[in-house]
N, C-alpha and C positions, 0 to 999 in steps of 0.2 A: 261560126266564129267571126267576131268583129275585129277588124284590123284598122288601125289608125296610124298614118305616117306623120311624124313630127320632125321638124328641122329646127336647129338651134345654132346660134353663134355665140362665141365667147366675147363679151363686151364689158365696158366699164359703165357704172352708173354715172350719169352726168353730174349728180350732186355730190354723192359720197365718194366716187372713184373706186368703189368696190367692184371686183371682177365677178361676173355672174353670166349664166347662160340666158340669152335673149331669144325668145321664140321667133322663128321665121316662117311665114305662111307657106303652105304647099299649094301650088296652083292646081286647080281641079283638072282631072283627066276626062275629056269629053267622052271618049269611048267607054270608059268605066262608068261615067254618069249615065250614059244612055242604057247601059246594061242593068241599071238598078230599077226594079219594078216600083211602081208608085206606092208610096207608103211603106216600102219594105227596105231591106238592107241586104247587101251581098254577103254570102257566107262561104268561106273556103271549105273545100272538101275535108271532112274529118270523120273518123270512125272510132275514136277512143275518147272516153271521158277524161277530163282533167283530174289528176290526183289532188288530194287535199294537201296543200302546201302551207297551210296556216302554221306559223311558228317554225317552219323548217329552216334549216341553215341555208343561207343564200338569199333569203327574202329581204328586200329593201325596206328598212324600217320607215314608217311614215304614220301620219294620223289616219284614223279610220276612214275608208273610202265609202262613197255611197253607191258604188257599182254593184250590180246584181250578179248572182251566180247561176241564173237560169239559162234556158236554151237561147233566149234572145238577149242581146246585149242591153245592159241597163244604162242609166245615165253615166256619162263620162265623169271620171274623177276631175277635180278642180285642176285647171291648167297649171296653176302655180305649184300645186302639189306634185303633179306629174313632172314638172320641171325640176323640182327638188329631187325626185327619184332619179331622173336622168343624170343630174349633177353628181349624185352620190354614186351611181352606177359607173360613171366614167371617171370619177375622181376629179371633177373640174375644180380648179382653184385650190388644189391641195398639193403638198409635196414641193420639191424643188421646182422652180420655174412655175409658180402658181398662176402666172399671168397667161399661161397657155397649156395645151394638152399634150404637147410634144409633137415632133415632126412625124414620128412613127404612128401609123394607124392603129387605133385600139378597137377591139371588138369585145363585147360583153353580152352575157345573157343572164338576166336576173329574174327572180320570182318576187312578186309584190304581195303584201299582206292580204289583199283582197282576192287573191287567186289569179290575178292577171300576170302576164309575162311582159318583159321589156328587153328588146334587143337594141343595142346601141353600137354605132360605128363612128369613129372620129374621122375628120377630113379637114379640108381647107387649111392645110399647113398647121394643123393642131388647134384651129380656132373654130371649127364647126363640128356639129354632132348630128347625125341622122339616126332617128330612133323609130322603132315599130312598137306600138302599144297594142297588146293582144288581150282581149277580154272575152268572157263567155266560157261556158262549160266545155267547149271543144278546143280551147286554146292549147291544151296539152298535145294535141295532134301535131301542131307546128313543132313543138319541142322534140317529138319522136323522130322528126326528120333530121335530127342533129343540127341545131342552130349554128354550130361552128362551121358547117359547110357553106353558109352564106358568106362567110369571110373569104373563102376561096373563090366564090362566084363573083365577088366584087359588088360595087355599089349598084350596078344594074339589077342584080338579083333582088335587092331590097325594093327597087322600083317595080319589079315584076309581081310583087305581092299586091293583090287587089286592095285598094284603099277605100273602104266603104264610106268613111267619114269625109274623105275628100270629095266624093261624089255628092254627098248631101250637104256639104258646106259646113260641117260641124267640127272639122279638125284643122282649122286654119291657125290655131294657136293664138287667137286673139286678134286685136286690131292693129298689130305691129305691121309696118310696111315691109314688103319683101325686100331682101338684100340681094340685088343682082349679082354682086361679087361672090356671094356665098354659093349660089347655084351654078355659077359659071367657073368656079375653081376646079381645075382639072384634078387636083389632089383629092377633092371631095367626091367628084362624080366618077372617077375611074378607080378600079381596084388596084390597090397597092401591094396585094399579095400575089404570090405565084399562082398561075392558073386562073387569072381573072377573066379569061375569055370564055369560061364555061357558063356564063350567066344565061338564064332562060329568056325567052322573048318577053318583052314587057306586056303586062296586062293580061296574061293567060290565066292568072289565078292559081297556077301550079307552083309548088315549092321545089327548090333545087334538091336533088337526090345525092346521097353520098357517092363520091366518085372523084376522079381527077386526082389532085394532090392528096386527098384524104381517102382514096380507095384502098382496097385490101393490099394490092401490090405495093403502093406507096407506103402504107403503114407498116407492112412487113419489112421493107427496106429500112424504114426509120427505126423499128424495134431492133433490128439486127445491129444497126449502127450504135444504138444505146443499150446494148444487151444487159450490162450489169445493173442499169437503173430501172429496167422495165418492171421486174417483179416487185421491188419495194414501192414503186409508184402505184402500181395496181393494188397493192395491199393497203396503202393509205386511202385510195379511192374507195375501196370496198368498205373501209371502216367509217366512211362518211355516213353510211346507211345502217350503222350499228345503233343500238339503244343502250347507253347514250352514244351520240354520234361522235365520230373521231374529230381530231383537230383539223383546222383549216390548212389547206395545202398552199405552199408558196413555191412556184417554179421559177427559178432564176435562169434566164437565157439571154444571149445577146440580141436575138431577134424575136419579136412577137410571133413570127411565123412558126418558129420552133415550139413556142408555147402552144400555139394552135394545134400543132401536130400531137403534142402530148394530150391535149383535150380530146382530139379526135380518136386517139388510141383508147382513151378511157371510155368514150361513148361506144366505140366498136366492141369493147370488152364487156361492158355492163349488160345485164339483161335489159331488153328494150323498155320494160316498165319503169326502170330507174333513170333512164336518160332524161325525161322531162324534169326530174328533180335535181339534176346536176347543173349548177350555175357556175359561171366562170367569167374571167376577164383576162384578155391576153397581155395587158400591160396596166400596171398601177404604179403611180408615183408614190403613194402613201398606202402600203398594204394594210396598215393598222386600221384604216377606215373602209377598206374594201369589204363588202358584205358577201361576196361570192364564195363558193366552195373552193374553187381553184383560182389562185391569183398569180398572174404572171408579172414578173418584175425584170428590170434591166440592171445594168451595172450602176446606174446613177440613182436608183430608187432609195427613198428614205427608209432604209431597212438594214439592220446590222446582221449580216449573214454569218458572223463569227461569234456571236454571243451565245454562250452555252445554255442560258435560260431560254432564249428564243428557240434554239434548236431542239432542246429536250422537253420543254414544257408548254410553250405557247403555240408553236406552229410545227407543221411537218414540212421541212424545207428540202426541196430537191434541187440541188445546186449544179447547174451546168456551166458555172463560171469559175471553176476550180476552187470553190469553197468546200468546207467539210460536209455541209448538209446535215440533216438529222440522222441519227442511227437508223440503219435500214430495218424496216419491220418485216416480219415473216408471216406468210399466210399461204395455206396450201392451194386455195383457189387461185390466188394471184400467181404463185409459182408455176402452177400447171398452165394457166392461161398464157403467161409469158413464154413458156416452153412452146406452146402451139404457135404463137406469133413468130418466134425466132426460127422455128422449123418451117414456116410458111404454110401451116395447116389451118384452114378456116375453122373458126369456132363453131360449135354445134348450134343447131336451131332448136326450136321448141318441140315438145312431144305432145301427143294427145292427152296425156295424163294431166298436164298442167292446165290445158284448156278446160278440162273438166273441173279442176280446182277453181279456176277463175269463174266458170259458169255457176258453180255452187256459191261463190261469193257475190254473185250478182253482176260481175263485170262482163263485158262483151269481148270475147277474144277476137284478135285481129286475124282474119282468114283471107287476107288479100292474096296471099301466095298459095292458098289451098291448104295451109297447115296452121294449127294454133300455136301461139307462142308459149314457151315453156315457163309456166308459172309467172308469165311476164305481162299479163293483161294490166295489172296494177300492182304497185308495191304492197297494197293492203291484202291483195289476194294471194300474194306469194311472200311469206315471211322471208327475211334475209337468210335465215339458216337453211332454207330450201332453195331459194333462187341462186344463192352463192355456194350451194353444195358442190364439192369437187366431184361427187358421183356423176353429175351430168357430163363431166369431161372424160370419164373413163372410157366410153366406147371409142371416141375419136382418138384419144391418146393411145389406146390399144391398137387401133388400126394403123396408126402412124408409127408404131414401134417406139413410142416415147414413154411407155409405162413399165415400171419395174416392181418387183416384189417389195423392195424397200420403200417405194413411194406409197404403196398400199398400206404398209405397216405404219406409216406416219399418221394414217387416219385413225380415228377413235370412235368407239360406240356405234351408233346407227350409221354414221358415214362409212365406216369400214364394212359393216354388214351389207349396206346397199351397194357399195362398190363390188363386193364379191358376188352379190346377186346379179349385177350387170354382167360380170364375167361369166357367170353360169348361163345367163341368157345368150351370151355370145357363143358359148359352146353349142347350144342347140341349133344355131344357124351356121356354125362353122362348116366349111367344106371338107371333103376328103373322107376316106374310109379309115379303117383301123390303122393301115400303114401310115397314113398322114399324121396320126397322133404320136408316132414314135419320134423321139427327139434326135435320132441319129443324124438326120439331114436338116433339121429345123434350125432356124436362127434363134439365138438366145433372146431372152426378154430384155434386151437392152434398147438402145435408141438408134434408129436408122439415121442416115445423113439428112441434113436439112434440105427440104424441098424435094426429096426423093419421091418416086411414084408411090412407094409403100407408105410414105408419110402423108398421103392425101386422103381426104374423106368426102363423102357425099352428104354430109350433114346439112347442106344447104348454103345459101348465100350468106355473106357476112352479116353479123348481127347489126341491126339498125338499117339494113337495106330494104328496098321494096321489090316487089315482084317484077317491076318493069326495068329494074337496074340491069345494065349489061355487065357481064362478068369482067373483072379486071384481067389483063394479060397475065398468064401464068397461073391463074386460079382454076382448078379443075371444075368442070360442070358435072351435072348429074349423070350424064352418059359416060363420063370418064371415072366413075366411082371405082375404088379398088375392090377386089373380091373380099369376102369375109375373112376374118382372121383364122388362120389354120390351127388345128389342135396342137401342132408341135410348138408353136409360139405360146399358146395357153399353158401347155405342160411345163415349159421352162419357167413361165411366170408363176405357176403354181408352186414349183420347187423353191423359187426365191421367196415367195410369201411364207411357205412352210418353214423356211429357215428362221424367219422373224417371228411368226405366230402360227404354230401348227393348227390351233383350233380354227382360226380364220380361214386357213387354206383347205380345211376338210371338205366343205361343200363343193368347192371347185374341183378338188381331186376326185370326189365321187361322181360328179357330173361328167368329167373327162373319161373316167373309167366306163361308165354306162354308155357314153357316146361311142367309144371304141368297141365295146362288146356287143352293142346293138346291131352293128353291121357285119358280124362274123357268122359264118355258117356253122352248123353243128360239128362238122368234121374238124374245123380249125379252132373251135371255141376253147378247147383245153389249153392249147399252146398260147393263145392270145390272152387268156385269163392269167396264166403264169407271168407273161410279159407285163401285163398291166399292173399286177401286184408288185412286180419288181421295179418298175419304172416310176410309178406315181407315189407320192408321199401319203399313202393311205394309212389311217390310224388302224389300230388293231380291231376296233369294233366295225369300222367300215369294210375292212378287208374280209372279216368273217362274214359280214352280210353279203358281200359280193360272191364269196365262195359258196355260201348257202343258196344264193339266187341262181348262179350259173353252173355250180358244180354238184348240186344235190343228186342228179341222176347218175353221175359217175360213181358216187359213193355207194348208192344203192345197188348198182350193177356189181361192184366189187363185193359187197356183202353177200349177194346171191352166188357169186362165183366161188366164194370160200366153202360152199357146200360140195364143190367138185374137187377132184384130185389137184395137187399143187400145180400140175402142168397147165391147168385152165386158169390160173390166177394171173398169168403174166400180162396179158393185154388189159384186162380191167384194172390191174394195179398201175400200169403205165398211165392210163387215162385219169384215174383218180389222183395220181401224183401230179399230173400236168395241170389240173385245175386246182391243185392244192386243197383238196376237200378234207382238211384236217379236223373240221368240226364234226364230221360224221363218224359213224361207228365202223365203217369198212376198213380204213387204213389202220386204225388202232388194233382191230381184231387180226388183220393180216400180219402185222409186225409181231404180235404176241404168238401167233401160230408159227411163224418162221423161227422165232427165238426158241420156242419149245421144241421144234423139230431138230434144230442144231444141237440142242442139249440132250437129245434122246440117246439112249444106248444103242438103238437100232441104226445100223449104218445106212440103211435105205432112206430113212427119214432125213438123215443128215445130208445125204447126196441130193435129194430132191429140193431141200431148202436152199442149198448152195446153188443149185441150178437155177432156181427162180430168181434169186438175187443177181446172178450173173446175166440172166436173160433181160431183166428189167434194166440193169446197168444204170442205176441211179444212185450216185454216191451218198447223198443225204439219207436215202432209205437204208442203205447198208450200214451207215454209221449209227442210225437209230436202232436198228436190229441188234447190232453188236453192243450198243449201250444197254439194251434190255437183257442181252445175254450175260453181260458182265455184272449187272446190278441186281438181277432178279434171283431170289432164292437165298438159302443159307450157306453156311460154311461147307456143309456136306456136298453141295453141288459143285464145289471146286474140283472134286474128283472127276465129275463129268466133263468139266471144261478141259482138264488135263487129258482126259481120254479123247476129246474132240481134237485137241492139238496134236495128239499122237496118231490120229486116224488119217486115212487118205485125204480127208477134207482139211487137214492141218495146213497144207500148202495154200489153199484158198484163204484160210483164216489169217495166216501170216502175211499174205499179199494185201489184205484189206486193213491191216492194223497200222496205226500211226501213233504219234506221241499223245494224241488226244483221245485215243481209245481207252475204255475202262481199264483201270489198273489191275483188277483181278484177272481180266482176260490176258493182259500182257504178261502177268506173272505165271499164269497157267501155261501159256505158250513157251515161255522161257524154261519153266520147270520140265516140260516134256522134252524140250530140245536138249537141255544140259543134263537132265537126270535120266536120260534114256540108257539103254544097254551099252551104246557105244561110248558115251562120255564118261560114265562110271562115277559121276559125282553123287555123293550121299551125305546125309547128315549136315553138319555145320559147314562142310565144303560147298554143298549145293545152296545152303541158306545164305552164305556169304556171297556167292555168285549172284543170287537173285537180288540181294541188297544193292548190287551195283547199278541196277536199272532204276532204282528209286531216286527221288530228288534228294540231293545231298549224299547219296550213296550210303544211306543208313535208314533204319526203321525208326519212324518218328511218331507213329500213331498206333493205337491198339487194334483198329480194324485191319490195317495192313499186316500187323504181326500175326493176327489169327489166321489170315489168308496164307501167309508164307509158312506158318507152322503146319497148316493142313496140307499144303502142297508138298512139303519136304518129308514129313514123318507119316502122313496119311493114316492117323489113328494109332501109331506106335509111339514109344517114348524115346527121347534122345539118350545116347550113351552117357553113363555117369561122368566119364571123362570130358564130355562136351558141355556139361552143365556150367562150370565156371566161365567158360567162354561166352555162352549164351547170356549168363547173368551180367557179365561185363559189357557185352555188345548191345544187348537189348535193354539193359537195366531192369532190376527186379521190380521197381514200381510200375514200369510199363508192362511187364509180364503179369503182374498182379492185376493191373487194369484190364488187360486182355483176358483175364480168367485162366491164365496158364501158370499161376504160381504153384499149384500143387504138383506140377510136372517137374519142378526144379528144387523140390525140398531137399534133394540130396546134397545141395551145396551147404546145407545147415546140419542135416542129420548125419552125413557121412563125408565130411570134407577131408581133403588131404592134410590140412593143417588148420588151426584156428588162429586167425590174425584179424587185423582191423577190417579187412574186406569181408571176411566171413561174418564178423559181428554185424557189419553194415547190411549184408544180405539178410541176416536173421532179423534185424530190426525192420527192414522193409517187408519181409515175408510175413510178419505178424498181421499185416493188413489183408492177407489172403483168407477168405472165408472157408475155403475148402480144406484147411489143415485138420488132421486128426489130433487127438489129445497128446500123443507122444511127440508129434512134430511141433505142435505149438509150444509144449513144455520145453523142448530142446531149444527152440528159438528164444523163449523167455529166459532160460538159464544162461545162454550165451550173452544176452543183453544185460542181465543183472550182474553177471561176473565182470563184464567190462565197466559197468557203472560203478561197482565197488572199487575196482582198480583205479578208476579215474576220480574217486572220492565224490562222485555225484550222489551216492547213497551212503547212509550211515551203516557201518558194519553191525552194530548190536541189533538194530531194528530189522536187518535183512537176513539174519541167520536162519530164522524159522522158514522164511520164504525160500531160501536157498535149499534147505533140506527137503521141503515139499516138492520143489521142482525136480530134484534128483530122483525122487520116488516116481513122479509122473512121467519123466523122460526115460526111465529105465526100459530096456537096457540101452545104455549109452554106448556109442561107438568109442573105441579107445582114443581116437584123436580128440573127440569132444570132451571125454573125461580129463584127459591131460590138459587140454586147452583151458577148460574151466578151472582146473586145479592151479594152473599157472597164474591165472588172473586173480583168483581168490587169495593165493599165497602172496601175491604182490600187494593186495589190499591189507593183509595181516602185517606185512613188514612195514607198510606206511602208516599203520594205525598206532595210536598212542598206547604205551605199555599198560597203563591202568585199565584200558578197555579190554585188553587180552586177559587180564587176571580176574575178570568178573564174568559171571554167566550173562548171556548164553554163549559168548564167544569162547570162554574157557572150556565149557563142556563140549562144544563142537570141535575145538582144536585137539583136545586130548583123545577124542574118539575117532579122529580122521585116519585115513590110510595113506599109503605112499603117494597117490596121485596129488595130494595136497601137501604132505609133509616133506617130500623130497624137494620140490621147488622152494618150500619155505626154508628148509635147512640151507639150500644153496644160496638163497638171497641173503640170509642172515650172516653166513660165513663169507660172503663176498668181501673182498679186501677193502673196497671203498666203504661198505657198510660197517665193517669192524673198525676202521679208522674213525668213522663218525661216532660210533658208540664209545670208543676209547677216549674221545675228546669231549663228548657231551655228558656221559653218565656220571662222572665224579661230581658234577655240579647239580645233579638231579637225584636226590635221595629217594623221591617217590618212584621214579622209574626203576632204580636199583631194587627197591622193595617189591615192585610189581614183577620184574623179571625173575627175581628169586622165587616168588610164590608160583610163577608160571612154570619154571623149569625144575623146581625142586623135586626130589624123588617122592612119589605118591603111590599109594595103594588104593586109590579111589576106584570104585567099580566103574567099568566101562572104559577104562584107560587102555588104549591099544599098545601093543608091544612096540610098534613103530614109533609111537610118541615117546615112550620111555627112553628109547635109544637116542632119538633126536634131542630130547630135553636134556639128557645127561651130557651129550656132546656140547650143546650150546651153553650149558651151565659151566662146564669146564673151560671151553675155548673163549667164551666172550665175557661172562660175568666174573669168573675167578680172577683174571688178570686185572680187572678194574678195581675189585675190592682189595686186592693185595697192595694197591698203591694209595689207598685211603689213609688219612691220618686219624687220630683218635676223635677229633671233633667231627669229621665227616661220618665216621663209623657210628658215633653217638646219634647223629641226625637220622641215619638209616634205621637204627634200633628204635628211635622214638616213633618214626612213621610206622614201623612194623607193629609196635606195641599198640599204637592208637587204632590201627585198622584190623590187625589179626590177633591181638591178645598177647599175654605174657608167655604162653607156651610157645608161640611162634618166634618170640624173641630168643628164648632159650635154644630153640632149634637153629635159629640163625647164628647165634654165638657158637654153638657146637660145630656147625658146618664151617664157620669162618676159622675157628681154632684148629679144626682138623685139617683144613686146607693149608694153613700155615705150617702145621706140624708135618704134613705130607710134603 
């Protein structure tokens, strides 16, 4: 590495009066010159190649340089060009007070387009600049040592860097005479920052190491003091290395020292490979012309800290001067890194994996401390997505108790999968046996207190440090590393992750389960497997796999034991249940055998099955056996259940029943209890009592109705007197749906009376497929008669159907004949008179018996009906003609005696009084209708009856 020291002072051109930097020669160091071999140049120790910074943000723009990038330093850039770079880097002649650089010392690190680096520090009351121009392929090693630490070391630290060109006389800065005031200015030669006494001895060729004001302890205190701003700041620093790169950072603080600490915090947080690319300046009067990544400003800077466009679109502003600043950015890596800083936990070092990656890329990993840096050899060898992956922080966060399931859930894709893989790896090295994995005494996956011993890690020294650096006070060393994370903490973390993403938590849950089960002896394996499945959020597939892996032997042992008498089942059944070997054939076969034994008619089998279940004393098993007992088999097996409930094992059965037991089983027990010899409940009384234990205290489904019917009547028929109650309580549609409609046909074929309810029963019963011809005809007859009475069917078109149903339903019960007659008679009274006087109604009416004619006579002679006819008939000659034809005396074959008597009475009581009040005009109208429809002979008969009626 070639290093050249350059001194400048701010002066005015004698001719133009313009303010510019004037080079000041650096006197040669005799000791350093003597150390330079003839024809050679001094090279500072370096072990890493300079990263390609061409076109990177932070490079000082300038014309093309003629310096070379090989191992030996090439020709120096033009002195005037270097001076321009220095002026741009420190902002000379820009901003307010352009005639000076400000009283506060400025420190900057810049990358030049030719790959060189430039460190600048102001002094001399703001009128002097001391610069270090670094060239050569190894210049990046200087940057890896955190250039910002030179600010804390003071001006003497700059002098301590070997100046190869001063020894050879090539870095004098031209023929300008030295300025004695410049080199003698105490503000220039002494450090103005805190901790300036840490400068190394001059001429050693060694670089200052991170420490002192910028050590881990100091940065931790600084991060805690600025806790709300740390994560957004690191998020913006991380975005500087995105593609495309993030916006320039502007840090507004009262003191450049505070800006320097922000820069040191960024260097300590970044992967080491990225530190050489991070450029900065601790103070800029005109940030708009500052080329660095991070630009520090003060209250008097030429910068609008309140402009929305500046804050939202041009810069990322972090304002420590009570300004609004840019909206905070979010980044998981930044959030987790800030969490570690605030908790006082050192950031993790590199792993061997990334050293391999760097080697594959052709970069030489730094092994000064015995370990390779994590994907940090160069930025090219470690893409940002890997170097800044939050997964690298998972182990140290986990050990510090700073990681929760919600944090892991925020990760996506490969990052989440890699984080879970890191947790699985932590399970393999976690301490403690199976008991340690139980969460009863474990801490939740929350966050421990800041700086607590549990929050420490042995991941190594702070990022950016060297192997020779002494640890800061309060920072744990390798021999103080905490023990591995316990399974209890990992189990709690697994549960939290499962609440957010069950699929992501599955590998961790399975690893924890196998870790616990791997350290258990065969005798305790069954109980531990049951605990593991209950405590860990295992999926159905993983749980089944574990049971098959650790519980297969128990299931096979149970299967073999089932060949023995039931007494030999107890212990194998207990073991199989403990490991929950549900996937095997043993438990399933055992439950079926026990249910079959309880249902057997042999009392010995029942007694042995109840004994086995009592001896095992496992409530879930008993519930599952009772479920099989209540659901297996047809309706006929309900008799066996009732017999079981009435047997000596009935007490055991009642003791193990609850509201969740199968309903058939509960009904059977209740039927045996209430229908026994002592209670004396039979028929609908027992049926109603059983309905009280049902939801809603009523039968609402066909399956329950069939069960209750079987338990109450057990193959017999209900009493006829109970049928209407059953039809009303259970409803005929439900009875028909249950296939029990044929058992209640008595409500239709032999009812106490025919009313609307009976007809409704008949209408619903027609859906029963098991009715015989007589039963179905009776139901149809009742429905048809009601429809005729309600005028839903036409009487002339239904007469033949009515007569046919009478034939099919014969013999009809007296109540049915009378009920049908009443309904048909009502339809005749409501029918129009001309319809009654024409076939087929006329023929049906004159041939009917008393079941129809008696209610017909009563309805026609009803006082309200007679009043209506007396009022309406005089105005209706057609109706008078029709009633005369209907009721007149006739000798037509098939006329019943009952009809002759009824017709004679109706003719005399209803029609004769109406005709007697008609005048000649009305009588003439009636005669005309009769003549037109029935002929002249019927008119003469009408006149004869009318005259005879008057004469009488």
